[in-house]
N, C-alpha and C positions, 0 to 999 in steps of 0.2 A: 470642441470636444476632440479628444484623442482617439485614434483608431482602436486602441486597446480597450477603451471604455465601451465600445459597441460590440465587443466580443463577449459572448456569454459562455461560461464554463459551468456545467452542472454535472452531477454524478449521482451514483446509486451504489449502495453497498449491500451485497447479499452474503449471508453467513449460513453455512449448513454443517450439521453434524453428520458424519458418515461412519457406518460400521465397517468392519474389516473387509466386507465384500463390496464396499462402495455404495451401499444403499443408504438413502437419506433417512435419518432419524428425526431431524427437526430442521427448521429453517427460520431465519430472521431476515427482514429486509428493511432498509431505511434510506432516506435521502442522504446524500453525501455533503460534507462540508469541505469546500475547496479552500485550500490554504494559499497564502501569498507565494509559496514556492511554485505553484502551477502557473501563476501569472508571470513570474520571473522566467520560467522555462519557456513559455510561449513567446515572451518578449525577446529572449535570446535567439530563439529560432527565427522569428520574423526579422530581427536585425542582423542575423547571421553573425552574432558576436562570437569572437574566438576564431580559431583556425579549424575549419572542418577537416576531417570528421571528428576530431577529438571533442569539440564542444557539443556536437550532436550526441555523442556517446555519454557524456557527462550529464546531459539534461534529459535523457530519455527515461521513461517510466522503467523502474528496475526491480524494486523490492517492496515487500509488504512486511511491516513490523507489527507485532501484537504485544499488548501489555496489560498491566493490572491497575492503572490509575483511572478512576472514573470522573476526573475533573472535566467539566464541559469544555469541549474544544472551541477555539476561536480561530479566525482566519490568519492571525499573526503567528500561530504555532509553528515552531521549527523542529520539534521532536516530540515523541510520546512522553507522557509523564513518568512511566516506569516500564520500559520495554523488557520483555522476558524471552522473546523469540523473534527471529527474522529470517526470511529466505527470499531468494531471487524468484521473481514471478515465473510461472511456467511459460515455456516457449512452444510455439509462437503465440504472440498476442493476437486477439481478434480485432481486426481493423476494418471499418466500413467507411470508405471515403465519401460515399454518397450521403450518408447521414451524419458524418463527422463523429462517429462513435469509436471508442477504443475500449476493449475489455481485457482485463488482466486477472490472473488467478494465482493463488498460492495456497497450499495445504499444509497445515500443521499436522504431521503424521501421527499415527497412533503411538509409536515409540521408536526409539533409535535416532541417531544423529543423521539427518538428511537435509540437504539444501542449505547448509551453513547454520543450522539451528542448534538448539540446546542439547548437548550430548548426554545430559542426565535424563532425557526422556521427552524432549520437545514440549516443554511447558507443562508436563504432567504435574499435578499438584497445585498449579496456579489457577487463580480465578481471572480469566480473561475478560476484560471489559472495554478495551480500546484497541483500535487498529489505525495504522498510518500507511500511506502510500508514498514512496520515495523515489527520487531519481538516482542514477548511478553514482554521481560524483566521481572522485578519482580513486575509488576503492573497489576492488573486485570481490570483496567479501562483505556481506551485510553485517553491520554492527548491531548487536542486541544487548551488549553489556557495558556500553560506554557511550561517549558522545557521538553524534552523527558524523560520519567521515567527511573530510574536507570536500567542499563543493556539492555535497548531497543536499537536495532540496526536498522538503516535505510538501507533497502536492495535495494531500488530503488527510484529514484526521476525523475520526468519528468514535464516539463511545457507543456501546451496545449493551444489551442485557447480559448479565453475568453467565459465564460458561465455566463450570468447574471442570477443567481439563483433566482427563484420566487416560489411562492406557487402553480404555475400552472403545474409544472412538477418535476419529480424526476431525479436524475443523477446517473447512474449506472457505476461504475468503475470495469473493469475486467482486472486483471493482469495475464499474462502467463509467466512462467519462463521455460527455457529448459537448462538442464545441460548435456553437452556432452564433448567429448575429441577431 
């Protein structure tokens, strides 16, 4: 048995609709699907592959992408089916070394270009049904309209109930990962 076989990575995705004052309008929660990119990032960290700190920067959790394709995700996924918005996760991340948990968050704003997102209104008019968590790769700007940037790994992918995004609410994505044995 390999060491990586005894490491368990699990996660949880929470999605909330927020009004202009930040008050919760609705909430969805579901278990996370961990993709092969998470295992690759953990393996690189354990092996210290690459020349630090560059490799650490490229494999750290970095952005959340959302899209409109409701195809069931699989662990081998490398990208969303149809991304329409992406933004760098809010800083700082929540990290609990005692429990092995990392929590990251990104909000699709009500409107306006924020966080590297869609300048036409941050996915307004789109039916959001998928989300993905990505590492940084070698790109400082998350890509939402083309292929995943070089070196960027998809750590998690999940489909969720349809969200008809409008300019009347923001959508907050919170991803929690736990690493255990």
